[in-house]
C-alpha positions as YAML, in Angstrom:
chain: A
units: angstrom
residues:
- id: 1
  name: UNK
  ca: [-24.43, 6.84, -4.86]
- id: 2
  name: UNK
  ca: [-26.94, 4.46, -2.79]
- id: 3
  name: UNK
  ca: [-28.94, 5.95, 0.14]
- id: 4
  name: UNK
  ca: [-30.12, 3.96, 3.20]
- id: 5
  name: UNK
  ca: [-32.75, 6.30, 5.48]
- id: 6
  name: UNK
  ca: [-34.07, 3.83, 8.34]
- id: 7
  name: UNK
  ca: [-37.05, 4.56, 10.43]
- id: 8
  name: UNK
  ca: [-36.80, 4.76, 13.81]
- id: 9
  name: UNK
  ca: [-38.45, 1.77, 14.24]
- id: 10
  name: UNK
  ca: [-37.15, -0.07, 12.17]
- id: 11
  name: UNK
  ca: [-33.49, 1.02, 13.87]
- id: 12
  name: UNK
  ca: [-34.79, -0.65, 17.16]
- id: 13
  name: UNK
  ca: [-35.95, -3.04, 15.35]
- id: 14
  name: UNK
  ca: [-32.70, -3.71, 13.76]
- id: 15
  name: UNK
  ca: [-31.20, -3.32, 17.64]
- id: 16
  name: UNK
  ca: [-32.92, -6.29, 19.35]
- id: 17
  name: UNK
  ca: [-31.78, -8.19, 16.51]
- id: 18
  name: UNK
  ca: [-27.65, -6.86, 17.21]
- id: 19
  name: UNK
  ca: [-29.09, -7.67, 21.11]
- id: 20
  name: UNK
  ca: [-30.13, -10.89, 20.18]
- id: 21
  name: UNK
  ca: [-26.95, -11.75, 18.47]
- id: 22
  name: UNK
  ca: [-24.75, -10.28, 21.82]
- id: 23
  name: UNK
  ca: [-26.62, -13.16, 23.80]
- id: 24
  name: UNK
  ca: [-26.79, -15.79, 21.97]
- id: 25
  name: UNK
  ca: [-23.16, -15.42, 21.66]
- id: 26
  name: UNK
  ca: [-22.81, -16.39, 25.44]
- id: 27
  name: UNK
  ca: [-20.35, -13.54, 26.15]
- id: 28
  name: UNK
  ca: [-21.57, -11.06, 29.24]
- id: 29
  name: UNK
  ca: [-19.79, -7.73, 29.55]
- id: 30
  name: UNK
  ca: [-19.98, -6.13, 32.97]
- id: 31
  name: UNK
  ca: [-20.62, -2.72, 31.68]
- id: 32
  name: UNK
  ca: [-21.71, -0.94, 28.42]
- id: 33
  name: UNK
  ca: [-19.62, 2.10, 26.60]
- id: 34
  name: UNK
  ca: [-21.79, 4.20, 24.43]
- id: 35
  name: UNK
  ca: [-19.75, 6.20, 21.33]
- id: 36
  name: UNK
  ca: [-21.29, 10.06, 21.34]
- id: 37
  name: UNK
  ca: [-23.13, 10.62, 19.26]
- id: 38
  name: UNK
  ca: [-24.56, 8.09, 16.77]
- id: 39
  name: UNK
  ca: [-24.01, 5.52, 19.89]
- id: 40
  name: UNK
  ca: [-26.33, 7.23, 22.08]
- id: 41
  name: UNK
  ca: [-29.54, 6.08, 20.73]
- id: 42
  name: UNK
  ca: [-28.24, 2.35, 20.03]
- id: 43
  name: UNK
  ca: [-27.01, 2.28, 23.59]
- id: 44
  name: UNK
  ca: [-30.54, 3.28, 25.11]
- id: 45
  name: UNK
  ca: [-32.19, 1.01, 23.07]
- id: 46
  name: UNK
  ca: [-29.70, -1.97, 23.93]
- id: 47
  name: UNK
  ca: [-30.27, -0.99, 27.71]
- id: 48
  name: UNK
  ca: [-33.61, -1.38, 27.26]
- id: 49
  name: UNK
  ca: [-33.72, -4.51, 26.05]
- id: 50
  name: UNK
  ca: [-31.02, -6.00, 28.63]
- id: 51
  name: UNK
  ca: [-33.41, -4.05, 31.49]
- id: 52
  name: UNK
  ca: [-36.61, -6.09, 30.42]
- id: 53
  name: UNK
  ca: [-34.82, -8.93, 31.25]
- id: 54
  name: UNK
  ca: [-33.92, -7.90, 34.39]
- id: 55
  name: UNK
  ca: [-30.31, -7.21, 33.62]
- id: 56
  name: UNK
  ca: [-29.16, -3.82, 35.09]
- id: 57
  name: UNK
  ca: [-25.99, -3.09, 33.19]
- id: 58
  name: UNK
  ca: [-23.72, 0.08, 34.27]
- id: 59
  name: UNK
  ca: [-23.12, 2.62, 31.06]
- id: 60
  name: UNK
  ca: [-21.57, 5.45, 30.31]
- id: 61
  name: UNK
  ca: [-20.61, 7.55, 27.40]
- id: 62
  name: UNK
  ca: [-17.63, 8.74, 25.54]
- id: 63
  name: UNK
  ca: [-16.85, 11.62, 22.82]
- id: 64
  name: UNK
  ca: [-14.39, 10.89, 20.56]
- id: 65
  name: UNK
  ca: [-13.01, 13.67, 18.44]
- id: 66
  name: UNK
  ca: [-10.42, 13.57, 15.52]
- id: 67
  name: UNK
  ca: [-7.51, 16.77, 15.18]
- id: 68
  name: UNK
  ca: [-3.86, 16.66, 13.78]
- id: 69
  name: UNK
  ca: [-1.47, 16.24, 16.12]
- id: 70
  name: UNK
  ca: [1.87, 19.06, 16.27]
- id: 71
  name: UNK
  ca: [4.62, 16.95, 14.08]
- id: 72
  name: UNK
  ca: [1.85, 14.36, 13.37]
- id: 73
  name: UNK
  ca: [-1.09, 12.94, 11.16]
- id: 74
  name: UNK
  ca: [-4.33, 12.69, 12.64]
- id: 75
  name: UNK
  ca: [-5.63, 11.81, 16.39]
- id: 76
  name: UNK
  ca: [-8.44, 10.52, 18.74]
- id: 77
  name: UNK
  ca: [-8.96, 12.20, 21.73]
- id: 78
  name: UNK
  ca: [-11.45, 10.44, 23.54]
- id: 79
  name: UNK
  ca: [-12.91, 12.49, 26.40]
- id: 80
  name: UNK
  ca: [-15.72, 11.76, 28.80]
- id: 81
  name: UNK
  ca: [-13.65, 7.93, 29.85]
- id: 82
  name: UNK
  ca: [-13.03, 6.87, 33.48]
- id: 83
  name: UNK
  ca: [-10.59, 4.76, 34.22]
- id: 84
  name: UNK
  ca: [-12.47, 3.51, 37.44]
- id: 85
  name: UNK
  ca: [-15.76, 2.62, 35.10]
- id: 86
  name: UNK
  ca: [-13.14, 0.33, 32.65]
- id: 87
  name: UNK
  ca: [-10.67, -0.88, 35.12]
- id: 88
  name: UNK
  ca: [-10.79, -4.74, 35.28]
- id: 89
  name: UNK
  ca: [-14.18, -5.03, 33.78]
- id: 90
  name: UNK
  ca: [-15.15, -6.67, 30.48]
- id: 91
  name: UNK
  ca: [-16.14, -3.70, 28.58]
- id: 92
  name: UNK
  ca: [-19.07, -3.87, 25.11]
- id: 93
  name: UNK
  ca: [-18.42, -0.62, 22.97]
- id: 94
  name: UNK
  ca: [-21.50, 0.59, 20.97]
- id: 95
  name: UNK
  ca: [-21.86, 2.44, 18.02]
- id: 96
  name: UNK
  ca: [-24.61, 3.03, 15.70]
- id: 97
  name: UNK
  ca: [-21.78, 2.45, 12.69]
- id: 98
  name: UNK
  ca: [-17.84, 0.91, 11.59]
- id: 99
  name: UNK
  ca: [-17.87, 3.69, 8.76]
- id: 100
  name: UNK
  ca: [-14.31, 3.75, 8.58]
- id: 101
  name: UNK
  ca: [-13.59, 2.39, 12.00]
- id: 102
  name: UNK
  ca: [-10.92, 4.86, 13.04]
- id: 103
  name: UNK
  ca: [-12.98, 5.62, 15.74]
- id: 104
  name: UNK
  ca: [-14.19, 2.63, 17.36]
- id: 105
  name: UNK
  ca: [-10.36, 1.19, 16.92]
- id: 106
  name: UNK
  ca: [-9.27, 4.34, 18.63]
- id: 107
  name: UNK
  ca: [-12.12, 4.26, 21.21]
- id: 108
  name: UNK
  ca: [-11.23, 0.34, 22.06]
- id: 109
  name: UNK
  ca: [-7.78, 1.64, 22.42]
- id: 110
  name: UNK
  ca: [-7.65, 3.87, 24.89]
- id: 111
  name: UNK
  ca: [-10.30, 1.29, 26.81]
- id: 112
  name: UNK
  ca: [-7.65, -1.18, 26.61]
- id: 113
  name: UNK
  ca: [-5.38, 1.31, 27.76]
- id: 114
  name: UNK
  ca: [-7.05, 2.48, 30.73]
- id: 115
  name: UNK
  ca: [-7.10, -1.31, 31.97]
- id: 116
  name: UNK
  ca: [-10.45, -2.86, 30.64]
- id: 117
  name: UNK
  ca: [-10.14, -6.91, 31.10]
- id: 118
  name: UNK
  ca: [-12.00, -7.42, 27.41]
- id: 119
  name: UNK
  ca: [-13.34, -4.93, 25.05]
- id: 120
  name: UNK
  ca: [-15.58, -6.00, 22.47]
- id: 121
  name: UNK
  ca: [-17.52, -4.24, 19.98]
- id: 122
  name: UNK
  ca: [-21.60, -3.84, 18.66]
- id: 123
  name: UNK
  ca: [-22.74, -1.62, 15.90]
- id: 124
  name: UNK
  ca: [-26.18, -1.71, 13.68]
- id: 125
  name: UNK
  ca: [-24.57, -1.26, 10.88]
- id: 126
  name: UNK
  ca: [-20.80, -2.24, 8.96]
- id: 127
  name: UNK
  ca: [-19.30, -0.41, 5.87]
- id: 128
  name: UNK
  ca: [-17.98, -2.97, 3.51]
- id: 129
  name: UNK
  ca: [-15.20, -0.36, 3.33]
- id: 130
  name: UNK
  ca: [-14.16, -0.52, 6.97]
- id: 131
  name: UNK
  ca: [-11.49, -0.77, 8.64]
- id: 132
  name: UNK
  ca: [-12.36, -2.25, 11.96]
- id: 133
  name: UNK
  ca: [-14.73, -5.19, 12.26]
- id: 134
  name: UNK
  ca: [-17.09, -5.00, 14.79]
- id: 135
  name: UNK
  ca: [-17.35, -8.55, 17.02]
- id: 136
  name: UNK
  ca: [-21.15, -7.79, 16.65]
- id: 137
  name: UNK
  ca: [-23.36, -6.16, 13.70]
- id: 138
  name: UNK
  ca: [-26.47, -6.72, 11.85]
- id: 139
  name: UNK
  ca: [-25.98, -5.21, 8.40]
- id: 140
  name: UNK
  ca: [-22.99, -4.69, 6.15]
- id: 141
  name: UNK
  ca: [-23.91, -1.90, 3.45]
- id: 142
  name: UNK
  ca: [-21.59, 0.65, 1.47]
- id: 143
  name: UNK
  ca: [-24.93, 2.67, 1.66]
- id: 144
  name: UNK
  ca: [-24.45, 6.78, 2.69]
- id: 145
  name: UNK
  ca: [-26.93, 6.20, 6.03]
- id: 146
  name: UNK
  ca: [-29.35, 8.79, 6.69]
- id: 147
  name: UNK
  ca: [-29.71, 7.68, 10.32]
- id: 148
  name: UNK
  ca: [-33.41, 9.62, 12.17]
- id: 149
  name: UNK
  ca: [-31.00, 11.30, 15.06]
- id: 150
  name: UNK
  ca: [-29.38, 13.16, 12.60]
- id: 151
  name: UNK
  ca: [-31.44, 13.36, 9.59]
- id: 152
  name: UNK
  ca: [-31.56, 17.35, 8.94]
- id: 153
  name: UNK
  ca: [-27.55, 17.11, 9.33]
- id: 154
  name: UNK
  ca: [-27.23, 14.14, 6.65]
- id: 155
  name: UNK
  ca: [-29.32, 16.13, 4.00]
- id: 156
  name: UNK
  ca: [-27.56, 19.10, 4.43]
- id: 157
  name: UNK
  ca: [-24.26, 17.27, 3.87]
- id: 158
  name: UNK
  ca: [-26.07, 15.63, 0.32]
- id: 159
  name: UNK
  ca: [-26.61, 18.95, -0.84]
- id: 160
  name: UNK
  ca: [-23.12, 20.14, 0.23]
- id: 161
  name: UNK
  ca: [-21.89, 17.24, -1.56]
- id: 162
  name: UNK
  ca: [-23.74, 18.41, -4.91]
- id: 163
  name: UNK
  ca: [-23.24, 21.85, -4.54]
- id: 164
  name: UNK
  ca: [-22.29, 22.57, -8.08]
- id: 165
  name: UNK
  ca: [-25.34, 21.23, -8.76]
- id: 166
  name: UNK
  ca: [-28.50, 22.09, -10.39]
- id: 167
  name: UNK
  ca: [-31.18, 22.43, -8.18]
- id: 168
  name: UNK
  ca: [-33.14, 20.65, -9.90]
- id: 169
  name: UNK
  ca: [-30.86, 17.72, -10.06]
- id: 170
  name: UNK
  ca: [-30.49, 17.95, -6.39]
- id: 171
  name: UNK
  ca: [-33.77, 17.49, -5.38]
- id: 172
  name: UNK
  ca: [-34.46, 14.53, -7.45]
- id: 173
  name: UNK
  ca: [-31.46, 13.01, -5.85]
- id: 174
  name: UNK
  ca: [-33.05, 13.99, -2.18]
- id: 175
  name: UNK
  ca: [-36.32, 12.58, -2.89]
- id: 176
  name: UNK
  ca: [-36.19, 9.86, -5.61]
- id: 177
  name: UNK
  ca: [-32.85, 8.14, -4.34]
- id: 178
  name: UNK
  ca: [-33.02, 9.18, -0.66]
- id: 179
  name: UNK
  ca: [-36.38, 9.01, 0.10]
- id: 180
  name: UNK
  ca: [-36.27, 12.07, 1.42]
- id: 181
  name: UNK
  ca: [-40.05, 13.82, 1.79]
- id: 182
  name: UNK
  ca: [-40.45, 17.53, 0.50]
- id: 183
  name: UNK
  ca: [-41.61, 18.29, 4.21]
- id: 184
  name: UNK
  ca: [-38.10, 17.21, 5.44]
- id: 185
  name: UNK
  ca: [-36.74, 19.70, 2.52]
- id: 186
  name: UNK
  ca: [-38.56, 22.29, 3.92]
- id: 187
  name: UNK
  ca: [-37.76, 21.90, 7.40]
- id: 188
  name: UNK
  ca: [-33.87, 21.77, 5.85]
- id: 189
  name: UNK
  ca: [-34.68, 25.18, 4.69]
- id: 190
  name: UNK
  ca: [-36.17, 26.46, 7.35]
- id: 191
  name: UNK
  ca: [-33.25, 25.44, 9.75]
- id: 192
  name: UNK
  ca: [-30.73, 26.83, 8.04]
- id: 193
  name: UNK
  ca: [-31.82, 29.97, 7.25]
- id: 194
  name: UNK
  ca: [-31.41, 30.92, 9.99]
- id: 195
  name: UNK
  ca: [-28.02, 29.78, 10.48]
- id: 196
  name: UNK
  ca: [-24.74, 30.98, 10.57]
- id: 197
  name: UNK
  ca: [-24.30, 28.87, 6.98]
- id: 198
  name: UNK
  ca: [-22.39, 30.21, 4.20]
- id: 199
  name: UNK
  ca: [-24.63, 32.04, 2.03]
- id: 200
  name: UNK
  ca: [-23.51, 30.05, -1.28]
- id: 201
  name: UNK
  ca: [-25.09, 26.80, 0.47]
- id: 202
  name: UNK
  ca: [-28.15, 28.61, 2.70]
- id: 203
  name: UNK
  ca: [-28.57, 29.54, -1.24]
- id: 204
  name: UNK
  ca: [-28.76, 26.38, -2.47]
- id: 205
  name: UNK
  ca: [-30.51, 25.13, -0.15]
- id: 206
  name: UNK
  ca: [-33.22, 27.27, -0.74]
- id: 207
  name: UNK
  ca: [-33.27, 26.75, -4.29]
- id: 208
  name: UNK
  ca: [-33.45, 23.04, -3.96]
- id: 209
  name: UNK
  ca: [-36.71, 23.84, -1.09]
- id: 210
  name: UNK
  ca: [-38.58, 25.93, -4.12]
- id: 211
  name: UNK
  ca: [-39.47, 22.19, -5.64]
- id: 212
  name: UNK
  ca: [-40.76, 21.36, -2.59]
- id: 213
  name: UNK
  ca: [-43.36, 23.95, -2.19]
- id: 214
  name: UNK
  ca: [-46.67, 21.91, -2.10]
...
């Protein structure tokens, strides 16, 4: 597995590149809509760049949740979308990554159904396997991205994906390949030790963390 672990400052710089791509395209939106959770930080930094240039764009945040409908496959429920906020407006939908693409596609469809004049999308990263190509993105990758705003959640997911492996191998995977620090592993152990996670997972994290002791 290939990992990408950008810092907050690196992400801020990438969002600046994203902002410049939007500006240079000549397209001007009326409002920005961020997709929580990952799009929250991206949206806030974009707003900072717009405001610094004297452009105060209204913004909103929606939450997209996948669920299984009765007698149907997976569906996407979009919460927090105000129809009056997007109706007859040009809308920029913002997220951190176009992963599989289902969330972006579903949010765009929902905003379109609510009467938006035009909808475009912007993400920092785009996965090479995505089914949805954003109108604006900065970097294409197939790496497992460890964003700073979901650091410990992602480290836990990596451990979960290797639950049957030797703890020392997991520790090596995290530190040598994913650039996770021993301090971050110790903090994850502290966080999960007081959690409601399954005991086998908590035990595995403790075992991995034992290699991170100073």
